[in-house]
C-alpha positions, 0 to 999 in steps of 0.5 A, a space after each residue: 370693640 367686642 373682638 378686642 375685649 375677647 382678645 384682651 380676656 384671652 391674653 389675660 387668661 394666658 398670662 394667669 396660666 403662665 404664672 400659676 403653679 410654681 415653686 421657687 426653691 431657695 437654697 439657704 447655704 453654700 451647698 449645690 443641690 439637685 431637686 428631683 421631682 416625682 409625679 403621681 402616676 399618669 402625670 407629666 414628669 418634671 425635669 430635675 433642676 440644680 439650685 446653686 448654693 445661696 441661690 434660688 430657682 423657680 419651677 413651673 408646673 402644669 395645671 392639676 399637677 400632683 407629686 413631690 420633690 426632694 433635694 440631693 446635695 452635691 456629691 451625695 447619693 440620690 436618696 429621697 429625703 424630706 419631701 415637698 408634696 403638692 397637689 395643684 388645683 385639687 378638690 374644690 380648686 385648692 392647692 394642698 401641700 406639706 413637707 413629709 418626713 415619712 420616707 427619710 426623717 433623718 434628712 436635715 440638709 434638704 427640704 425644710 419649709 414650704 409656704 405660699 410665695 405671698 408670705 415670703 417676707 412675713 416674719 411669722 408664716 401663717 400657712 407653713 409646712 415643715 420647719 427650719 430645724 428638724 424634728 418639729 411638729 409641722 411635718 408628716 412623720 406617719 401616714 395618718 398625721 394631719 399636717 396637709 395645708 390648703 390655700 387658694 394660692 398657686 405660687 410657693 417658696 420651698 427652702 433648702 439647707 441650713 441658713 448661716 448661724 442656725 442651730 441644727 436639730 441635735 443642738 435643740 431641745 425639742 420637747 417631743 411627745 408621743 404622736 398618740 398625745 397629739 392625736 388625743 389617743 392616750 
């Protein structure tokens, strides 16, 4: 009896590890994209994946993986754009994530939003980084911005491209203010 309980516990733990730490990349338009991963030094390299237009691909990550991903549209040069950055099992066991525009703030076609998979069907996302239309206030623009989101969750959605009938950034009045106002440094 005791042995069977131990076997069941081990199988349950293995199932949790197998399903933990994932990002599902959801392509919102017809452009095929390659997702390129960059791990922090000393961590496992994740192979690039192709996400077909209007499709999605789930990528699993090892425990404690830290790094980023960016999207390259079919036929485009492989230049980093918006970054989806993540730390799985970071300090205090939390997952830290954000969308960063520091490397290439002009990328309006690649990484858009990142949020826990549990919020996939929610109209209003509560723990989202990034935005459907750039520029917006929920991405990193400068290294000292405070935009990193934390959660106990380990499975995420990362949207790519522009959904149909969606305005593009240049068509939207964003009402931007200088970063010093956001930080309270007048």
